[in-house]
C-alpha positions as CSV (number, residue, x, y, z in Angstrom):
1,M,1.3,-9.2,1.0
2,Y,-0.3,-8.4,-2.4
3,T,-2.7,-10.8,-4.3
4,I,-2.5,-11.4,-8.3
5,C,-5.3,-13.7,-10.1
6,L,-3.7,-15.3,-12.8
7,V,-6.0,-16.4,-15.6
8,E,-4.6,-18.7,-17.7
9,D,-5.4,-21.9,-19.6
10,E,-2.1,-23.1,-20.4
11,V,-1.0,-25.2,-17.4
12,D,2.7,-25.5,-17.5
13,L,2.7,-21.6,-18.3
14,S,0.5,-21.0,-15.5
15,S,2.6,-22.8,-13.0
16,L,5.7,-21.1,-14.2
17,I,4.3,-18.0,-13.9
18,K,2.9,-18.5,-10.3
19,T,6.5,-19.7,-9.2
20,Y,8.1,-16.6,-10.4
21,L,5.5,-14.2,-9.0
22,E,5.8,-16.0,-5.6
23,K,9.4,-15.6,-5.8
24,A,9.0,-12.1,-6.4
25,G,6.7,-12.0,-3.0
26,Y,2.8,-12.2,-4.5
27,E,0.2,-14.3,-3.7
28,V,-1.1,-15.9,-6.7
29,V,-4.7,-17.3,-7.5
30,Q,-4.7,-19.4,-10.5
31,F,-7.6,-19.8,-13.2
32,S,-7.5,-21.9,-16.0
33,Q,-11.3,-20.9,-17.3
34,G,-12.9,-17.5,-17.9
35,K,-16.0,-18.5,-15.6
36,D,-14.2,-19.6,-12.8
37,A,-12.4,-16.1,-12.6
38,I,-15.8,-14.5,-13.2
39,S,-17.0,-16.1,-10.1
40,Y,-13.7,-14.6,-7.9
41,I,-14.5,-11.1,-9.1
42,G,-15.2,-9.1,-5.8
43,S,-12.4,-11.1,-3.8
44,P,-9.3,-9.9,-2.7
45,C,-7.0,-9.0,-5.5
46,N,-4.6,-6.3,-6.2
47,L,-3.7,-6.8,-10.1
48,W,-5.4,-9.4,-12.9
49,I,-3.2,-10.9,-15.5
50,L,-5.4,-12.0,-18.1
51,D,-5.0,-14.3,-21.1
52,I,-7.3,-13.0,-24.0
53,M,-8.2,-16.4,-25.7
54,L,-9.4,-19.0,-23.2
55,S,-10.1,-22.7,-23.4
56,D,-14.0,-22.3,-22.4
57,D,-16.6,-19.5,-24.3
58,V,-15.2,-16.8,-21.9
59,T,-12.4,-14.3,-22.9
60,G,-10.2,-11.9,-21.2
61,Y,-12.4,-9.2,-22.7
62,D,-15.2,-10.5,-20.8
63,I,-13.3,-10.5,-17.7
64,I,-12.3,-7.3,-17.7
65,K,-15.7,-6.1,-18.6
66,K,-17.1,-7.6,-15.4
67,I,-14.2,-6.4,-13.6
68,R,-14.7,-2.6,-14.5
69,E,-18.6,-3.0,-13.8
70,N,-17.7,-2.1,-10.3
71,D,-13.8,-1.6,-9.8
72,T,-12.2,0.9,-12.1
73,T,-8.8,0.9,-10.3
74,T,-7.6,-2.6,-10.2
75,P,-4.7,-3.1,-12.7
76,V,-5.3,-5.5,-15.5
77,I,-2.5,-7.0,-17.8
78,F,-3.7,-8.8,-20.8
79,T,-1.6,-11.7,-22.2
80,S,-1.9,-13.0,-25.8
81,A,-0.3,-15.2,-28.4
82,R,-1.7,-12.6,-31.1
83,D,0.5,-9.3,-31.4
84,Q,-2.0,-7.4,-33.0
85,D,-2.6,-3.9,-32.6
86,L,-6.4,-4.2,-32.4
87,D,-6.0,-6.6,-29.6
88,K,-4.0,-3.7,-27.9
89,I,-6.3,-0.9,-28.5
90,I,-9.3,-3.0,-27.5
91,G,-7.8,-3.7,-24.2
92,L,-6.6,-0.4,-23.4
93,E,-10.4,0.7,-24.2
94,L,-11.8,-1.6,-21.5
95,G,-9.3,-0.4,-19.1
96,S,-6.0,-2.2,-19.1
97,D,-2.9,-1.6,-17.8
98,D,-0.4,-3.2,-20.2
99,Y,-0.2,-6.0,-22.7
100,I,2.6,-8.7,-23.3
101,T,2.8,-11.0,-26.2
102,K,3.4,-14.6,-26.0
103,P,5.9,-16.1,-26.1
104,Y,7.5,-13.7,-23.1
105,S,9.9,-14.2,-20.5
106,P,8.7,-14.7,-17.1
107,K,11.1,-12.1,-15.5
108,E,9.6,-9.7,-18.2
109,L,6.2,-9.9,-16.6
110,V,7.3,-10.0,-13.2
111,L,9.1,-6.6,-14.2
112,R,6.1,-5.5,-15.4
113,V,3.9,-6.2,-12.5
114,N,6.4,-4.6,-10.0
115,N,6.4,-1.7,-12.0
116,I,2.5,-1.6,-12.0
117,M,2.2,-2.2,-8.6
118,K,4.6,0.5,-7.5
119,R,2.8,2.9,-9.5
120,V,-0.8,2.2,-8.5
121,Y,0.1,1.5,-4.7
122,K,2.6,3.7,-3.9
123,E,0.6,5.7,-1.4
124,V,-0.3,2.6,0.5
125,E,3.4,1.7,0.8
126,T,4.3,4.9,2.1
127,N,3.8,4.9,5.4
128,K,2.2,8.0,6.5
129,I,-0.1,9.1,9.2
130,Q,-2.6,12.3,9.0
131,Y,-3.5,14.4,12.1
132,E,-6.8,16.0,11.3
133,T,-6.3,18.0,8.2
134,Y,-3.1,19.7,9.9
135,Y,-0.3,17.4,9.5
136,S,1.0,14.8,7.6
137,V,3.5,12.4,9.1
138,D,5.9,10.1,6.9
139,T,6.9,7.5,9.4
140,D,9.6,5.8,7.0
141,K,11.3,9.3,6.0
142,R,10.7,10.9,9.6
143,I,9.5,14.3,8.3
144,V,6.4,16.2,9.1
145,F,4.4,18.3,6.9
146,E,1.9,21.2,7.5
147,E,0.4,21.3,4.3
148,K,3.2,21.8,1.9
149,K,5.6,23.1,4.5
150,E,8.1,21.0,6.3
151,I,8.5,21.1,10.0
152,K,11.9,20.6,11.5
153,L,11.8,18.0,14.3
154,T,14.7,16.8,16.5
155,T,14.8,12.9,17.1
156,L,13.3,13.3,20.4
157,E,10.6,15.5,19.2
158,F,9.6,13.4,16.3
159,D,9.7,9.9,18.6
160,L,7.3,11.5,20.9
161,L,5.1,13.0,17.9
162,L,5.0,9.4,16.8
163,L,4.1,7.9,19.9
164,L,1.3,10.1,20.7
165,I,0.0,10.4,17.0
166,S,0.1,6.2,17.0
167,N,-1.9,6.2,20.3
168,K,-4.4,8.8,19.8
169,N,-6.7,9.4,22.9
170,K,-4.4,7.3,24.9
171,T,-2.9,8.7,28.0
172,F,0.4,8.4,28.9
173,S,2.5,9.0,32.4
174,R,5.4,10.7,32.2
175,D,7.6,7.8,33.4
176,E,5.9,5.6,30.5
177,I,7.0,8.4,28.0
178,L,10.3,8.4,29.7
179,N,10.7,4.7,29.1
180,L,9.4,4.7,25.6
181,I,11.6,7.8,24.2
182,W,14.8,7.8,26.6
183,G,14.8,3.9,27.5
184,E,14.5,2.4,30.7
185,D,18.1,3.0,31.4
186,Y,17.3,6.9,32.0
187,F,17.9,8.4,35.3
188,G,17.2,12.0,34.9
189,S,14.4,13.8,35.9
190,D,10.9,13.2,34.5
191,R,10.3,17.0,33.8
192,V,12.5,16.6,30.2
193,V,9.1,15.2,29.4
194,D,7.3,18.3,29.9
195,D,10.4,20.3,28.0
196,L,9.6,18.1,25.4
197,I,6.4,18.5,25.3
198,R,6.5,22.2,25.4
199,R,9.0,22.4,22.3
200,L,6.5,19.9,20.4
201,R,3.5,22.2,21.1
202,R,5.5,25.4,19.9
203,K,6.3,23.7,16.8
204,M,3.2,22.1,16.1
205,P,0.6,24.4,17.7
206,K,-2.4,22.6,16.4
207,L,-1.6,19.6,18.1
208,N,-4.3,18.9,20.6
209,V,-1.9,17.7,23.7
210,S,-3.9,17.9,26.7
211,T,-2.1,17.8,30.1
212,I,-3.4,15.3,32.7
213,Y,-2.4,17.0,35.8
214,G,-0.1,15.1,38.2
215,Y,0.0,12.4,35.8
216,G,0.8,12.6,32.1
217,Y,-0.4,13.6,28.6
218,R,-2.8,12.7,26.1
219,L,-3.1,13.5,22.5
220,L,-6.9,14.5,21.4
């Protein structure tokens, strides 16, 4: 779950935004004063929503400056009651990702948050496994690439690859592979495992699949 830090001194608005963000699946940490937000910097946060004008002497600009001292990647959205081009320019220069003018719709803010999160964390959301420098395995789309070339695998070949690559350095017996890939109700010969390993090795020769003679296989 992604964590959003909401810095807003209007209590009712802050509570409303928190409710909308939580319904959208986010965890929300609230701050009503800038100094408290600055003290939190360095703790888990995937996106900041900063009101520019706060009730204490700290502004949203002060907060983003502190954030950007050691963190240039966490996205920041500015909110302000002032619809001025200068505020937007300053915000962008300080490293903000978006600017929304009050009064705004909570739904619009959530949409902007969603769009930024998808853009910034798209690689994290994609479930990929990298094997050495050779192969990239997308477990969601069930495709494998060697550099930019896709390797065509059958369903069983991909299932075996995923089992081995997710358990690197673990030894599997033939019976274990049979049960995990074909299912416990399979009653054929365990030699189908050897055949599947041969096919996978042929298509992905850079996989270091070690044979444990008389027992099974292990990916190194």
